[in-house]
C-alpha positions as CSV (number, residue, x, y, z in Angstrom):
1,M,-0.2,-3.6,-18.8
2,Q,-3.8,-4.8,-19.3
3,K,-6.2,-1.9,-19.6
4,T,-8.1,-1.3,-16.3
5,F,-11.9,-1.8,-16.7
6,I,-13.5,1.3,-15.2
7,I,-17.1,1.1,-14.1
8,A,-18.9,4.4,-13.4
9,E,-21.3,3.2,-10.7
10,A,-24.5,5.2,-11.2
11,G,-26.3,2.8,-8.9
12,V,-29.6,4.4,-7.7
13,N,-28.3,8.0,-8.2
14,H,-30.9,8.5,-10.9
15,N,-33.5,9.0,-8.2
16,G,-36.0,7.1,-10.3
17,S,-35.8,9.5,-13.2
18,L,-35.1,8.2,-16.7
19,E,-33.8,11.6,-17.8
20,M,-31.4,11.7,-14.9
21,A,-30.2,8.1,-15.6
22,K,-29.5,9.1,-19.2
23,E,-27.5,12.1,-18.1
24,L,-25.5,9.8,-15.9
25,V,-24.8,7.5,-18.9
26,Y,-23.8,10.5,-21.0
27,R,-21.4,11.8,-18.3
28,A,-19.9,8.4,-17.8
29,A,-19.2,8.0,-21.5
30,E,-17.9,11.5,-21.7
31,A,-15.4,10.8,-18.9
32,G,-14.1,7.7,-20.8
33,A,-15.4,5.0,-18.5
34,D,-15.7,1.6,-20.0
35,A,-19.1,0.8,-18.4
36,V,-21.9,2.5,-16.5
37,K,-23.7,0.4,-13.9
38,F,-27.1,0.6,-12.4
39,Q,-29.0,-1.6,-9.9
40,T,-31.9,-3.9,-10.7
41,F,-34.3,-5.1,-8.0
42,K,-37.9,-5.3,-6.8
43,A,-37.8,-3.6,-3.4
44,E,-40.4,-6.0,-1.8
45,K,-38.4,-9.0,-2.8
46,I,-35.2,-7.9,-1.1
47,I,-36.2,-5.8,1.9
48,S,-38.6,-6.6,4.6
49,K,-41.0,-4.0,6.1
50,R,-39.0,-4.2,9.4
51,A,-35.6,-3.6,7.8
52,G,-33.9,-0.5,9.2
53,K,-31.6,1.9,7.4
54,A,-27.8,2.1,7.6
55,E,-26.4,5.0,9.5
56,Y,-25.2,6.8,6.4
57,Q,-28.7,6.4,4.9
58,K,-30.3,7.9,8.0
59,K,-28.0,11.0,7.5
60,T,-28.9,11.4,3.8
61,T,-32.6,10.5,3.6
62,D,-35.8,11.1,5.6
63,K,-35.4,9.5,9.0
64,E,-39.1,8.7,9.3
65,E,-39.0,6.7,6.0
66,S,-38.3,3.0,6.1
67,Q,-35.6,1.3,4.1
68,L,-38.3,-0.3,2.0
69,E,-40.0,3.0,1.2
70,M,-36.7,4.6,0.4
71,V,-35.6,1.8,-2.0
72,K,-39.0,1.4,-3.6
73,K,-38.7,4.9,-5.2
74,L,-35.4,3.9,-6.8
75,E,-36.6,0.8,-8.8
76,M,-36.1,0.7,-12.6
77,D,-38.7,-1.2,-14.6
78,R,-38.0,-3.2,-17.7
79,A,-38.9,-0.3,-20.0
80,M,-36.4,1.9,-18.2
81,H,-33.7,-0.8,-18.6
82,E,-34.4,-1.0,-22.3
83,E,-34.2,2.7,-22.8
84,L,-30.9,2.9,-21.0
85,V,-29.4,-0.1,-22.9
86,A,-30.3,1.7,-26.2
87,Y,-28.9,5.0,-24.9
88,C,-25.6,3.3,-23.8
89,K,-25.2,1.9,-27.3
90,K,-25.7,5.4,-28.7
91,C,-23.1,6.7,-26.3
92,Q,-20.7,3.8,-26.9
93,I,-20.5,2.7,-23.3
94,Q,-21.3,-0.7,-21.8
95,F,-24.5,-1.1,-19.8
96,L,-24.2,-3.1,-16.6
97,S,-26.5,-3.6,-13.6
98,T,-26.4,-5.4,-10.3
99,P,-29.2,-7.9,-9.7
100,F,-30.5,-8.1,-6.1
101,D,-33.1,-10.9,-6.6
102,L,-33.6,-14.0,-8.7
103,D,-36.1,-12.4,-11.1
104,S,-33.6,-9.5,-11.7
105,V,-30.9,-12.1,-12.7
106,D,-33.3,-13.4,-15.3
107,L,-34.2,-10.0,-16.6
108,L,-30.6,-8.9,-17.0
109,A,-29.2,-12.2,-18.3
110,N,-32.0,-13.4,-20.6
111,E,-34.0,-10.3,-21.6
112,I,-31.6,-7.3,-21.3
113,K,-28.7,-9.6,-22.2
114,V,-25.9,-7.9,-20.3
115,S,-22.4,-9.1,-20.9
116,Q,-21.6,-9.8,-17.3
117,L,-23.2,-9.6,-13.8
118,K,-22.1,-7.8,-10.7
119,I,-22.8,-9.4,-7.4
120,P,-22.7,-6.8,-4.5
121,S,-21.1,-7.3,-1.2
122,G,-24.4,-7.7,0.6
123,E,-25.3,-10.8,-1.5
124,I,-22.0,-12.7,-1.0
125,T,-23.8,-15.1,1.4
126,N,-26.9,-15.3,-0.7
127,A,-26.3,-18.8,-2.2
128,P,-29.5,-18.9,-4.3
129,L,-28.6,-15.7,-6.0
130,L,-25.0,-16.7,-6.5
131,Y,-26.1,-20.1,-7.9
132,K,-28.6,-18.5,-10.3
133,A,-26.1,-15.9,-11.5
134,A,-23.5,-18.6,-12.3
135,Q,-26.1,-20.8,-14.1
136,T,-26.4,-18.0,-16.7
137,G,-22.8,-18.7,-17.7
138,L,-22.0,-15.0,-17.7
139,P,-18.8,-13.6,-16.2
140,I,-19.3,-12.3,-12.7
141,L,-17.8,-9.4,-10.7
142,L,-18.0,-10.4,-7.0
143,S,-17.7,-7.7,-4.4
144,T,-16.2,-8.8,-1.1
145,G,-17.1,-6.1,1.4
146,M,-17.7,-7.2,5.0
147,S,-16.1,-10.6,4.1
148,T,-13.5,-12.9,5.4
149,L,-11.4,-15.2,3.1
150,G,-13.7,-18.0,4.2
151,D,-16.8,-16.1,3.1
152,I,-15.3,-15.5,-0.3
153,E,-14.3,-19.1,-0.7
154,E,-17.8,-20.3,0.1
155,A,-19.3,-17.8,-2.4
156,L,-16.8,-19.0,-5.1
157,A,-17.7,-22.6,-4.3
158,V,-21.4,-21.8,-5.1
159,L,-20.4,-20.1,-8.3
160,A,-18.2,-23.0,-9.3
161,F,-21.1,-25.4,-8.7
162,G,-23.4,-23.2,-10.8
163,Y,-21.0,-22.9,-13.6
164,C,-20.3,-26.6,-13.7
165,Q,-24.1,-27.2,-14.3
166,S,-23.8,-30.3,-12.0
167,N,-26.7,-32.7,-11.7
168,A,-26.0,-33.0,-8.0
169,A,-28.4,-31.4,-5.5
170,P,-27.1,-28.0,-4.2
171,S,-25.4,-28.4,-0.9
172,K,-22.3,-27.2,0.9
173,S,-20.5,-30.4,0.1
174,S,-21.4,-30.3,-3.6
175,F,-20.4,-26.7,-3.8
176,F,-16.9,-27.4,-2.5
177,Q,-16.6,-30.5,-4.6
178,A,-17.1,-28.3,-7.6
179,F,-14.8,-25.6,-6.2
180,Y,-11.9,-28.1,-5.8
181,S,-12.5,-29.7,-9.2
182,E,-10.4,-28.9,-12.3
183,E,-13.6,-27.9,-14.2
184,G,-14.8,-25.6,-11.3
185,Q,-11.4,-23.9,-11.0
186,H,-11.3,-23.4,-14.8
187,H,-14.7,-21.7,-14.8
188,L,-13.7,-19.4,-11.9
189,Q,-10.5,-18.4,-13.5
190,Q,-12.2,-17.7,-16.8
191,K,-15.2,-15.9,-15.5
192,V,-14.9,-14.4,-12.0
193,T,-13.2,-11.2,-10.9
194,L,-13.1,-10.4,-7.2
195,L,-13.6,-6.8,-6.1
196,H,-12.0,-5.8,-2.8
197,C,-14.4,-3.5,-1.1
198,T,-15.1,-1.8,2.3
199,T,-18.8,-1.4,2.8
200,E,-19.0,2.0,4.5
201,Y,-20.1,5.2,2.9
202,P,-17.8,7.0,2.7
203,T,-15.1,4.6,3.7
204,P,-12.4,6.0,6.1
205,F,-9.0,5.9,4.4
206,K,-7.6,3.8,7.3
207,D,-10.1,1.1,6.5
208,V,-9.4,0.7,2.8
209,N,-6.5,-1.9,3.2
210,L,-5.3,-1.9,-0.4
211,R,-2.9,-4.7,0.5
212,V,-5.9,-7.0,0.5
213,I,-5.7,-6.8,-3.4
214,D,-2.5,-8.8,-3.1
215,T,-4.0,-11.2,-0.6
216,L,-7.1,-12.0,-2.7
217,S,-4.9,-12.5,-5.8
218,T,-2.6,-14.9,-3.9
219,A,-5.4,-16.7,-2.1
220,F,-7.6,-17.4,-5.1
221,G,-5.5,-16.9,-8.3
222,L,-8.3,-14.7,-9.8
223,P,-8.3,-11.2,-11.2
224,V,-8.8,-8.6,-8.5
225,G,-10.2,-5.1,-8.6
226,L,-11.6,-2.5,-6.3
227,S,-15.1,-1.3,-5.6
228,D,-14.3,2.0,-3.9
229,H,-16.4,4.1,-1.5
230,T,-13.8,6.6,-0.3
231,E,-14.1,10.3,-0.8
232,G,-12.1,11.6,-3.8
233,I,-10.2,9.7,-6.4
234,A,-6.8,9.0,-4.8
235,I,-7.7,5.4,-3.7
236,P,-8.8,4.1,-7.1
237,I,-5.6,5.5,-8.7
238,A,-3.5,3.9,-6.0
239,A,-5.3,0.6,-6.4
240,V,-4.5,0.5,-10.1
241,A,-0.8,1.0,-9.2
242,R,-1.2,-1.9,-6.8
243,G,-2.5,-4.2,-9.5
244,A,-6.3,-3.7,-9.6
245,Q,-7.7,-4.8,-12.9
246,V,-11.2,-3.3,-12.4
247,I,-12.3,-0.1,-10.7
248,E,-15.8,0.6,-9.7
249,K,-16.6,4.1,-8.4
250,H,-20.0,5.7,-7.4
251,F,-20.7,8.9,-9.2
252,T,-23.5,11.4,-9.3
253,L,-24.5,14.5,-11.1
254,D,-24.5,16.5,-7.9
255,R,-23.6,15.4,-4.4
256,N,-26.2,17.7,-2.9
257,L,-29.1,15.8,-4.6
258,P,-31.5,13.9,-2.2
259,G,-30.9,10.2,-2.0
260,P,-28.9,7.6,-0.1
261,D,-25.7,7.5,-2.2
262,H,-25.1,10.9,-3.6
263,R,-22.9,12.3,-0.9
264,A,-20.5,9.3,-1.1
265,S,-20.2,9.7,-4.8
266,I,-17.9,11.7,-7.1
267,E,-19.2,14.3,-9.6
268,P,-18.6,14.2,-13.4
269,A,-15.5,16.5,-13.3
270,E,-13.9,14.2,-10.7
271,L,-14.9,11.1,-12.8
272,I,-13.1,12.6,-15.8
273,Q,-10.0,13.3,-13.6
274,M,-10.1,9.8,-12.2
275,V,-10.3,8.1,-15.6
276,T,-7.5,10.3,-17.0
277,S,-5.3,9.6,-14.0
278,I,-5.8,5.8,-14.2
279,R,-4.9,5.8,-17.8
280,Q,-1.7,7.7,-17.0
281,V,-0.9,5.3,-14.2
282,E,-1.3,2.4,-16.6
283,Q,1.3,3.8,-18.8
284,A,3.6,4.7,-15.9
285,I,3.6,1.1,-14.5
286,G,5.6,0.0,-17.5
287,Q,8.3,-2.7,-17.3
288,A,10.1,-4.1,-14.3
289,M,13.6,-4.0,-15.8
290,K,15.6,-0.9,-14.9
291,L,17.2,0.5,-18.0
292,P,17.5,4.0,-19.6
293,V,14.2,4.6,-21.5
294,P,14.1,6.3,-24.9
295,S,12.8,9.6,-23.5
296,E,15.8,10.1,-21.1
297,R,18.6,8.7,-23.2
298,G,19.3,12.1,-24.8
299,N,19.9,13.6,-21.4
300,I,22.8,11.3,-20.5
301,A,25.3,13.4,-22.4
302,V,23.8,16.6,-20.8
303,V,23.7,15.8,-17.1
304,R,26.4,13.1,-16.6
305,K,30.1,14.0,-16.4
306,S,33.3,13.1,-18.2
307,L,36.9,13.4,-17.2
308,V,38.2,16.8,-18.3
309,A,41.4,18.8,-17.9
310,A,41.3,20.9,-14.7
311,T,44.3,22.9,-16.0
312,S,46.4,22.9,-19.1
313,I,48.1,19.5,-19.7
314,Q,51.0,19.0,-22.0
315,K,51.5,15.9,-24.1
316,G,53.6,13.4,-22.2
317,E,52.5,14.8,-18.8
318,R,50.9,12.5,-16.3
319,F,47.3,12.9,-15.2
320,T,47.0,13.8,-11.5
321,E,44.3,14.7,-9.0
322,K,45.3,18.4,-9.6
323,N,45.2,18.5,-13.4
324,M,42.1,16.3,-14.0
325,T,38.5,16.5,-12.7
326,A,35.0,15.5,-13.7
327,K,32.6,18.0,-15.4
328,R,29.7,18.0,-17.8
329,P,29.1,17.0,-20.6
330,G,29.0,13.2,-20.4
331,T,30.4,12.6,-23.9
332,G,33.9,11.4,-22.9
333,V,35.5,9.1,-20.5
334,S,33.3,8.2,-17.5
335,P,34.5,9.4,-14.1
336,M,34.1,5.8,-13.0
337,L,37.6,5.4,-14.6
338,Y,39.0,8.4,-12.7
339,W,41.6,6.3,-10.8
340,D,42.5,4.3,-13.8
341,Y,43.6,7.5,-15.5
342,I,45.6,8.9,-12.5
343,G,49.3,8.4,-13.5
344,K,48.6,7.7,-17.2
345,V,50.5,9.8,-19.7
346,A,48.6,12.3,-21.8
347,S,48.8,11.4,-25.5
348,Q,48.0,15.0,-26.6
349,D,47.9,18.5,-25.3
350,Y,44.8,19.6,-23.4
351,D,43.5,23.1,-22.6
352,E,41.4,23.6,-19.4
353,D,38.0,22.0,-19.7
354,D,39.0,19.9,-22.7
355,V,37.4,16.4,-22.5
356,I,40.0,13.7,-21.9
357,Q,40.2,11.3,-24.8
358,P,40.3,7.6,-24.3
């Protein structure tokens, strides 16, 4: 099985502190995650002064504070990005970040030079951002929270158009022309991974719908993963067993820290457990063919049974239901042949519990 790409989503759980962000990087690397991901934005470019907070944000932050004020404190400047990229290299973990505005796409793709971009669920209808992201030519992880299959198809159409570097003017018709083209599909299959997601923090288990992983794979023929917002680590592990190729999970140094996302995140010890469990599940998925595997073959002789003498049997005597039975070990004739032996003549003497010879 292909190794699951595990993203430790630090997001804005650094609370604006470089030292806290570095600690998140260190903990993600220590846990064995493949990447640690942050968020890149300029608050004024993505949130209006009149934008309200989500219900979960009202519960975890100052109710009197606007969404803009809350998010403004969580920005990372270029210097902070550069520090974190350098520290990720030192910790041998991939640095990723999610751009929320066009300038942030430029920063990440052209200056920070990330290896791929993550588009969050809230931006799946933001055609200018999708187009800009695809024009970079970078692989894209596309979260699909709050979406229908139609929403996802439209977003993929924009990405296909951007990847194709078409000279046509951007429009819905040109997007879908690119989407249905051989070139557009080739780009999507090579560069886009869909992330099933439920955009609620924390997500109720009844709203996870892991079967959507199968639906997305069938509908679009693309790799599919899970961006998970449930409590605990059971759902990401189950998603890998269902075929998820990417897992993204919010984590924090401490769920009791102030900030919008800490309470819906797992802590470092849980991240370690999640990564370990996913790696175990990867091994356990194995092959589809049902055969005795090497680790169990030695037990066949121990736990299966053979035909044995239930009583003493003399040479020339016939085997009957009274003088023959099945007992361990399984080193002799299989009890599957029990009725074939009934009525046969014994070719030698047997004491009680002697294995019948073929």
